[in-house]
LORO-10394 format. One record per atom (N, C-alpha, C): z negated, x, y negated. Coordinates in pm, whole numbers, padded with zeros to 5 digits, always signed. Layout:
ZXY ...
***
This chain:
-00911-01715+00910 -00831-01593+00921 -00882-01508+01037 -00791-01456+01120 -00829-01367+01229 -00854-01227+01173 -00965-01168+01208 -00997-01036+01157 -00926-00930+01242 -00856-00843+01177 -00793-00729+01243 -00792-00615+01142 -00898-00534+01138 -00914-00435+01032 -00796-00342+01013 -00720-00315+01122 -00609-00222+01111 -00477-00293+01085 -00481-00421+01046 -00357-00494+01018 -00298-00446+00885 -00196-00365+00894 -00128-00311+00777 +00016-00360+00777 +00090-00338+00667 +00226-00391+00660 +00316-00346+00775 +00403-00435+00813 +00509-00404+00909 +00640-00412+00832 +00714-00303+00827 +00842-00300+00759 +00954-00308+00863 +01039-00408+00848 +01146-00433+00944 +01279-00410+00872 +01356-00311+00918 +01478-00277+00848 +01596-00257+00941 +01709-00225+00880 +01833-00205+00953 +01950-00254+00870 +02069-00224+00917 +02189-00270+00848 +02191-00423+00848 +02240-00482+00740 +02250-00627+00733 +02321-00686+00854 +02278-00802+00899 +02332-00873+01016 +02288-00810+01147 +02181-00729+01145 +02135-00663+01267 +02010-00726+01327 +01961-00835+01269 +01851-00907+01332 +01717-00892+01264 +01713-00848+01139 +01584-00835+01072 +01517-00971+01053 +01595-01075+01024 +01536-01207+01004 +01472-01262+01132 +01542-01266+01245 +01475-01316+01366 +01356-01231+01408 +01363-01101+01386 +01247-01018+01419 +01131-01049+01326 +01160-01066+01197 +01054-01099+01102 +00985-01229+01136 +01063-01328+01171 +01004-01458+01207 +00923-01448+01336 +00968-01366+01429 +00894-01349+01554 +00760-01282+01529 +00760-01174+01452 +00634-01105+01421 +00539-01200+01348 +00594-01281+01257 +00511-01372+01178 +00458-01489+01259 +00508-01507+01381 +00450-01610+01467 +00311-01570+01515 +00278-01441+01505 +00144-01395+01538 +00049-01427+01422 -00075-01463+01451 -00170-01500+01345 -00204-01388+01246 -00168-01264+01277 -00203-01154+01188 -00103-01132+01075 +00022-01178+01091 +00127-01134+01000 +00198-01251+00933 +00210-01240+00803 +00288-01336+00723 +00426-01275+00697 +00529-01354+00714 +00665-01308+00685 +00696-01331+00537 +00720-01224+00462 +00762-01237+00323 +00902-01296+00323 +00919-01415+00268 +01041-01492+00291 +01157-01458+00198 +01160-01337+00149 +01275-01286+00076 +01274-01134+00087 +01390-01072+00081 +01396-00926+00078 +01350-00881-00061 +01239-00812-00069 +01185-00779-00201 +01257-00661-00266 +01311-00571-00187 +01404-00465-00226 +01347-00356-00315 +01262-00388-00412 +01223-00290-00514 +01150-00170-00458 +01094-00181-00339 +01016-00072-00280 +01100+00023-00196 +01229-00011-00173 +01308+00072-00082 +01455+00084-00121 +01509-00012-00194 +01652-00012-00227 +01685+00094-00331 +01812+00136-00340 +01852+00230-00445 +01812+00178-00584 +01758+00267-00664 +01711+00228-00796 +01568+00179-00798 +01502+00179-00681 +01368+00124-00670 +01259+00229-00680 +01143+00196-00623 +01026+00282-00635 +01047+00426-00584 +01120+00447-00474 +01138+00587-00431 +01205+00672-00539 +01311+00618-00600 +01379+00692-00705 +01295+00707-00830 +01218+00604-00862 +01130+00611-00979 +01023+00718-00960 +00962+00722-00843 +00856+00820-00818 +00911+00963-00814 +01035+00979-00769 +01092+01114-00763 +01149+01159-00896 +01162+01068-00991 +01219+01102-01121 +01368+01080-01130 +01430+01032-01023 +01574+01009-01024 +01611+00881-01099 +01516+00793-01117 +01537+00665-01185 +01436+00654-01298 +01480+00607-01415 +01391+00590-01528 +01316+00459-01523 +01202+00452-01591 +01120+00332-01590 +01196+00211-01644 +01269+00227-01754 +01337+00112-01813 +01446+00059-01721 +01518+00148-01654 +01621+00104-01559 +01556+00029-01443 +01441+00079-01396 +01369+00012-01288 +01324-00128-01331 +01266-00138-01450 +01217-00268-01499 +01332-00367-01521 +01447-00317-01563 +01563-00406-01578 +01602-00467-01444 +01600-00387-01339 +01630-00440-01206 +01523-00539-01162 +01397-00506-01191 +01287-00596-01153 +01301-00732-01223 +01342-00730-01348 +01356-00856-01422 +01493-00920-01400 +01582-00847-01334 +01716-00897-01307 +01729-00952-01166 +01821-00891-01088 +01853-00953-00958 +01750-00928-00849 +01647-00847-00876 +01540-00840-00777 +01443-00957-00793 +01441-01015-00910 +01357-01134-00929 +01431-01263-00896 +01558-01269-00935 +01637-01390-00910 +01779-01350-00872 +01824-01391-00754 +01958-01354-00710 +02010-01458-00612 +02132-01433-00565 +02194-01522-00468 +02296-01614-00532 +02383-01669-00450 +02489-01756-00500 +02432-01873-00579 +02317-01922-00537 +02253-02034-00607 +02128-01992-00683 +02112-01860-00696 +02000-01804-00771 +01864-01853-00719 +01852-01861-00586 +01728-01908-00527 +01655-01801-00447 +01714-01681-00441 +01648-01572-00368 +01578-01478-00466 +01510-01380-00412 +01442-01282-00494 +01292-01305-00501 +01225-01220-00576 +01080-01225-00586 +01027-01354-00648 +01114-01428-00716 +01072-01558-00770 +01019-01650-00661 +01058-01627-00537 +01014-01712-00428 +00867-01695-00394 +00809-01581-00436 +00670-01557-00398 +00578-01529-00516 +00634-01505-00635 +00551-01473-00752 +00600-01553-00872 +00510-01625-00937 +00551-01698-01057 +00562-01602-01176 +00640-01640-01274 +00683-01548-01378 +00568-01485-01456 +00467-01561-01492 +00357-01507-01569 +00284-01396-01497 +00250-01418-01372 +00182-01316-01290 +00274-01195-01270 +00402-01222-01255 +00500-01114-01235 +00502-01021-01356 +00510-01078-01475 +00514-00997-01596 +00383-00920-01616 +00272-00981-01581 +00143-00912-01591 +00138-00793-01496 +00192-00810-01376 +00194-00701-01279 +00283-00587-01327 +00398-00620-01384 +00489-00517-01435 +00427-00441-01552 +00358-00512-01641 +00294-00447-01756 +00186-00350-01709 +00104-00392-01614 +00001-00303-01560 +00064-00181-01495 +00170-00203-01419 +00238-00094-01350 +00293+00008-01450 +00361-00041-01554 +00419+00049-01653 +00310+00133-01721 +00196+00073-01745 +00088+00143-01815 +00017+00247-01730 +00016+00228-01599 -00060+00317-01511 +00026+00414-01432 +00156+00399-01436 +00244+00473-01346 +00236+00624-01365 +00247+00672-01487 +00255+00817-01508 +00126+00888-01466 +00014+00822-01478 -00113+00886-01441 -00129+00901-01291 -00071+00810-01214 -00086+00814-01067 +00029+00735-01005 +00140+00802-00983 +00262+00733-00944 +00251+00659-00811 +00198+00724-00711 +00188+00661-00579 +00086+00548-00581 -00029+00571-00642 -00132+00466-00649 -00081+00344-00726 -00010+00367-00836 +00043+00256-00915 +00149+00180-00836 +00231+00253-00761 +00335+00189-00681 +00274+00106-00569 +00173+00162-00505 +00103+00086-00400 +00041-00042-00457 -00021-00030-00574 -00083-00146-00636 +00020-00252-00674 +00137-00210-00719 +00241-00307-00755 +00286-00385-00631 +00311-00314-00521 +00352-00382-00398 +00242-00477-00352 +00119-00429-00352 +00007-00512-00308 -00008-00637-00396 +00000-00616-00528 -00024-00729-00619 +00084-00836-00604 +00207-00795-00574 +00315-00893-00563 +00324-00957-00426 +00287-00884-00319 +00308-00935-00184 +00182-00986-00115 +00067-00925-00141 -00055-00965-00071 -00091-01113-00091 -00075-01170-00212 -00113-01311-00228 -00037-01406-00137 +00087-01374-00102 +00164-01461-00012 +00099-01466+00125 +00051-01350+00174 -00018-01347+00303 -00152-01419+00295 -00223-01397+00185 -00353-01463+00169 -00338-01615+00166 -00234-01664+00099 -00211-01809+00092 -00181-01867+00230 -00127-01782+00319 -00097-01824+00456 -00215-01797+00549 -00328-01750+00491 -00449-01719+00566 -00424-01613+00673 -00348-01509+00634 -00320-01400+00725 -00357-01267+00659 -00405-01171+00736 -00454-01046+00677 -00347-00945+00640 -00224-00962+00688 -00118-00865+00660 +00016-00935+00656 +00120-00858+00619 +00253-00917+00607 +00358-00826+00668 +00474-00886+00697 +00590-00808+00738 +00703-00839+00640 +00790-00741+00617 +00893-00753+00515 +01022-00692+00567 +01139-00744+00521 +01265-00714+00590 +01375-00655+00502 +01342-00582+00398 +01447-00513+00322 +01515-00410+00412 +01649-00410+00413 +01724-00327+00507 +01693-00179+00502 +01672-00125+00382 +01657+00020+00366 +01518+00074+00398 +01427-00010+00445 +01290+00039+00465 +01281+00150+00571 +01371+00152+00668 +01367+00260+00768 +01407+00391+00702 +01513+00388+00623 +01555+00509+00553 +01447+00560+00458 +01367+00469+00405 +01262+00507+00310 +01124+00514+00376 +01119+00524+00507 +00990+00529+00577 +00901+00644+00529 +00953+00764+00503 +00864+00871+00454 +00794+00833+00324 +00868+00771+00232 +00806+00729+00105 +00707+00616+00128 +00744+00517+00207 +00657+00402+00228 +00527+00442+00298 +00531+00546+00379 +00409+00594+00442 +00316+00662+00341 +00372+00711+00230 +00285+00760+00123 +00208+00643+00060 +00275+00528+00051 +00209+00410-00005 +00112+00348+00094 +00155+00338+00220 +00076+00270+00323 +00070+00360+00447 -00026+00451+00453 -00031+00550+00562 -00041+00491+00702 -00088+00366+00714 -00101+00305+00846 +00009+00202+00876 +00111+00199+00791 +00220+00103+00813 +00298+00139+00938 +00367+00038+00993 +00456+00060+01106 +00593+00003+01073 +00693+00050+01146 +00832+00017+01115 +00905-00030+01240 +00985-00134+01223 +01071-00182+01331 +01215-00164+01286 +01287-00081+01357 +01425-00047+01325 +01519-00136+01407 +01578-00237+01343 +01670-00326+01413 +01811-00266+01410 +01873-00261+01526 +02007-00203+01535 +02095-00294+01620 +02223-00294+01586 +02319-00381+01655 +02452-00309+01665 +02528-00340+01767 +02665-00291+01780 +02736-00302+01645 +02786-00188+01596 +02848-00187+01464 +02966-00281+01451 +03036-00308+01560 +03149-00402+01554 +03099-00543+01526 +02986-00580+01585 +02929-00712+01559 +02877-00722+01416 +02823-00611+01365 +02777-00610+01225 +02895-00632+01132 +03007-00565+01159 +03127-00584+01077 +03170-00730+01080 +03176-00789+01198 +03218-00929+01210 +03124-01023+01137 +02996-00992+01137 +02899-01078+01069 +02895-01055+00919 +02948-00941+00874 +02943-00905+00732 +03059-00964+00653 +03177-00969+00714 +03297-01007+00641 +03283-01144+00576 +03322-01148+00450 +03327-01271+00371 +03189-01329+00340 +03084-01252+00363 +02952-01297+00321 +02932-01269+00172 +02860-01357+00105 +02836-01340-00037 +02764-01207-00063 +02812-01133-00163 +02753-01006-00205 +02776-00893-00105 +02861-00915-00004 +02889-00808+00091 +03035-00763+00073 +03116-00759+00177 +03253-00710+00163 +03344-00783+00259 +03474-00788+00226 +03572-00842+00320 +03659-00731+00377 +03617-00606+00356 +03689-00490+00408 +03616-00437+00531 +03675-00451+00650 +03604-00408+00772 +03576-00259+00774 +03663-00178+00715 +03639-00032+00712 +03514+00000+00631 +03500-00065+00516 +03382-00041+00434 +03255-00088+00505 +03265-00201+00574 +03149-00254+00646 +03105-00158+00755 +03201-00101+00829 +03167-00008+00936 +03115+00123+00879 +03172+00168+00768 +03125+00291+00705 +02981+00276+00657 +02946+00159+00605 +02808+00135+00563 +02716+00136+00684 +02759+00075+00794 +02678+00077+00917 +02649+00221+00958 +02753+00304+00960 +02736+00444+00999 +02641+00517+00904 +02657+00496+00775 +02575+00565+00676 +02427+00526+00690 +02400+00397+00710 +02261+00353+00721 +02198+00397+00852 +02275+00397+00961 +02220+00442+01089 +02185+00590+01081 +02272+00670+01022 +02242+00813+01009 +02121+00836+00918 +02111+00759+00811 +01996+00770+00722 +01867+00730+00791 +01874+00625+00871 +01756+00580+00945 +01713+00685+01047 +01809+00745+01115 +01776+00845+01216 +01708+00966+01152 +01757+01008+01036 +01695+01121+00966 +01550+01089+00930 +01526+00966+00883 +01390+00926+00846 +01300+00917+00968 +01350+00863+01078 +01271+00851+01200 +01228+00989+01249 +01319+01085+01243 +01285+01220+01287 +01184+01286+01193 +01181+01242+01068 +01085+01296+00972 +00945+01241+00995 +00935+01110+01014 +00801+01048+01026 +00748+01050+01168 +00835+01068+01266 +00793+01068+01406 +00826+00936+01473 +00882+00944+01592 +00927+00824+01663 +00813+00729+01696 +00689+00779+01700 +00576+00692+01733 +00547+00592+01624 +00596+00614+01502 +00573+00521+01392 +00680+00414+01382 +00787+00430+01461 +00902+00341+01449 +00941+00286+01586 +00954+00155+01594 +01005+00091+01716 +01150+00053+01691 +01241+00109+01770 +01382+00073+01758 +01414-00037+01857 +01473-00146+01807 +01504-00262+01890 +01651-00296+01875 +01722-00303+01987 +01861-00346+01986 +01864-00500+01987 +01934-00558+01893 +01936-00704+01882 +01984-00769+02011 +02086-00714+02073 +02137-00776+02196 +02033-00772+02308 +01954-00667+02316 +01846-00661+02415 +01739-00765+02383 +01705-00776+02256 +01600-00868+02210 +01636-01013+02238 +01764-01046+02220 +01806-01186+02232 +01864-01221+02368 +01916-01123+02444 +01989-01159+02564 +01973-01063+02681 +02006-00937+02663 +02028-00849+02777 +01900-00797+02843 +01791-00786+02765 +01668-00728+02820 +01548-00790+02751 +01543-00921+02750 +01448-00994+02667 +01302-00960+02699 +01264-00972+02824 +01123-00958+02858 +01068-00820+02829 +01140-00715+02868 +01087-00581+02845 +01091-00545+02697 +01190-00598+02623 +01195-00571+02479 +01078-00640+02409 +01048-00762+02450 +00932-00831+02393 +00804-00756+02427 +00792-00708+02549 +00672-00633+02590 +00656-00506+02506 +00766-00439+02475 +00760-00320+02390 +00711-00357+02250 +00755-00470+02199 +00712-00516+02067 +00561-00543+02065 +00512-00611+02165 +00369-00642+02174 +00287-00514+02182 +00333-00419+02263 +00261-00292+02276 +00261-00216+02144 +00375-00215+02075 +00385-00142+01948 +00291-00200+01843 +00281-00333+01839 +00194-00399+01742 +00049-00403+01787 +00023-00361+01910 -00113-00356+01966 -00179-00494+01960 -00107-00594+02009 -00159-00730+02008 -00236-00758+02136 -00354-00814+02122 -00435-00850+02238 -00387-00980+02302 -00341-01073+02218 -00300-01204+02268 -00168-01245+02202 -00055-01220+02268 +00075-01252+02210 +00123-01394+02238 +00030-01485+02273 +00068-01620+02317 +00154-01692+02214 +00112-01694+02089 +00186-01767+01987 +00321-01702+01958 +00323-01572+01957 +00450-01503+01936 +00545-01528+02053 +00492-01529+02173 +00577-01552+02290 +00635-01693+02288 +00556-01789+02245 +00605-01927+02238 +00721-01937+02140 +00709-01871+02026 +00819-01872+01929 +00941-01800+01987 +00919-01687+02047 +01028-01608+02105 +01105-01688+02209 +01034-01757+02296 +01099-01832+02404 +01180-01951+02353 +01136-02011+02244 +01203-02133+02196 +01306-02108+02086 +01291-02000+02010 +01374-01982+01891 +01470-01863+01897 +01445-01766+01981 +01529-01647+01986 +01625-01660+02104 +01755-01659+02074 +01853-01681+02181 +01980-01601+02155 +02056-01579+02264 +02185-01510+02253 +02284-01593+02172 +02277-01724+02187 +02370-01811+02116 +02353-01798+01965 +02230-01800+01919 +02205-01791+01774 +02243-01655+01719 +02236-01553+01802 +02271-01418+01758 +02419-01386+01779 +02493-01480+01835 +02637-01461+01861 +02662-01336+01946 +02577-01314+02045 +02591-01197+02130 +02723-01202+02205 +02796-01090+02199 +02923-01079+02270 +03039-01154+02208 +03020-01206+02088 +03124-01291+02027 +03195-01224+01909 +03175-01095+01891 +03227-01034+01769 +03379-01042+01759 +03450-01031+01871 +03596-01038+01865 +03647-01174+01819 +03568-01278+01844 +03608-01412+01803 +03589-01435+01653 +03519-01343+01588 +03483-01364+01447 +03557-01269+01353 +03663-01204+01404 +03737-01107+01324 +03884-01113+01363 +03973-01087+01269 +04117-01092+01297 +04153-00993+01408 +04244-01030+01499 +04278-00943+01613 +04317-00800+01574 +04399-00785+01471 +04441-00650+01431 +04321-00569+01381 +04233-00634+01305 +04113-00566+01257 +04020-00532+01373 +04014-00621+01470 +03927-00598+01586 +03969-00473+01662 +04097-00455+01683 +04146-00337+01754 +04117-00210+01675 +04140-00215+01545 +04115-00098+01461 +03967-00062+01458 +03882-00161+01439 +03738-00137+01432 +03685-00088+01567 +03739-00142+01676 +03695-00100+01809 +03725+00048+01830 +03845+00093+01793 +03880+00234+01809 +03788+00323+01725 +03769+00285+01600 +03685+00365+01511 +03541+00370+01561 +03492+00256+01607 +03354+00250+01651 +03330+00339+01772 +03423+00336+01867 +03407+00418+01987 +03403+00567+01952 +03490+00610+01862 +03487+00750+01818 +03356+00781+01745 +03312+00689+01663 +03191+00705+01583 +03069+00723+01675 +03059+00640+01778 +02944+00646+01868 +02941+00776+01945 +03056+00823+01988 +03060+00953+02058 +03006+01064+01969 +03047+01061+01841 +02998+01162+01748 +02850+01150+01724 +02799+01028+01712 +02656+01008+01689 +02574+01055+01809 +02619+01024+01928 +02545+01066+02046 +02544+01218+02059 +02656+01283+02024 +02658+01429+02026 +02560+01487+01924 +02540+01413+01814 +02449+01458+01709 +02304+01422+01737 +02277+01359+01851 +02140+01328+01888 +02091+01191+01847 +02179+01108+01796 +02140+00971+01760 +02161+00884+01884 +02071+00898+01979 +02093+00836+02109 +02068+00686+02108 +02005+00633+02001 +01980+00490+01994 +02095+00411+01934 +02200+00479+01887 +02317+00408+01837 +02383+00335+01953 +02409+00203+01942 +02451+00123+02056 +02588+00161+02113 +02592+00176+02245 +02719+00195+02313 +02807+00073+02294 +02940+00091+02293 +03030-00023+02276 +03045-00106+02403 +02943-00184+02435 +02948-00269+02553 +03024-00398+02521 +03090-00453+02620 +03162-00579+02604 +03120-00676+02714 
***
């Protein structure tokens, strides 16, 4: 194992279909970071630890989610925390958490995340991990209470491409208006959180820049943000596995019905103008 005393969790978030998976795999190509191979969700999603710690969610409701679709989900029931924690250890961790939570909510929450996720990194002989639940940017203020030295990578993509990638996906939506509205809601939530924690704790990466339009300088920004002395292994993965073709860069119109494409394009252009006026300058311009 490579020693890096300051290797703390990297949380990679953003609206679904915005590139969290390729970014997670790229970060995990470095010897310091293990990629948690499922979205664990319980630490950032609605109904999870943030709501539990604030009192907005009850313990029993939280545990039902933990034993439900956060443990096992997906069309074939192969996703969820079951991928990294066997059932006996999982139940032991939940029992300990329930017993210690009221006495020290943040400490108990930190211990639950550590107990469930740290062994996966240790098994990979790596000192830290990165994780890709979409809402982690919106929940950055809470997650910094758990992990004061954590860092965040905010993946963002042209909202029209997100809509095209979202339609007809399992557990998502086939309504382009709803897909675009979710993109807007999450981007605004992420921007509010970034302004709360400080831009120095969050690296915002545009997927199109990462995969096609500005590859080298975007990769250099990533290396600088992670403070890596030797990015050789990460660079090798980036050069061979990250591409515009795999990200379908510039292809969103081909993946959506023509009438929907025109409607979404109009809405998106108005939306971006409003976001830029509101100071969300990282929201992607509608480039074609």
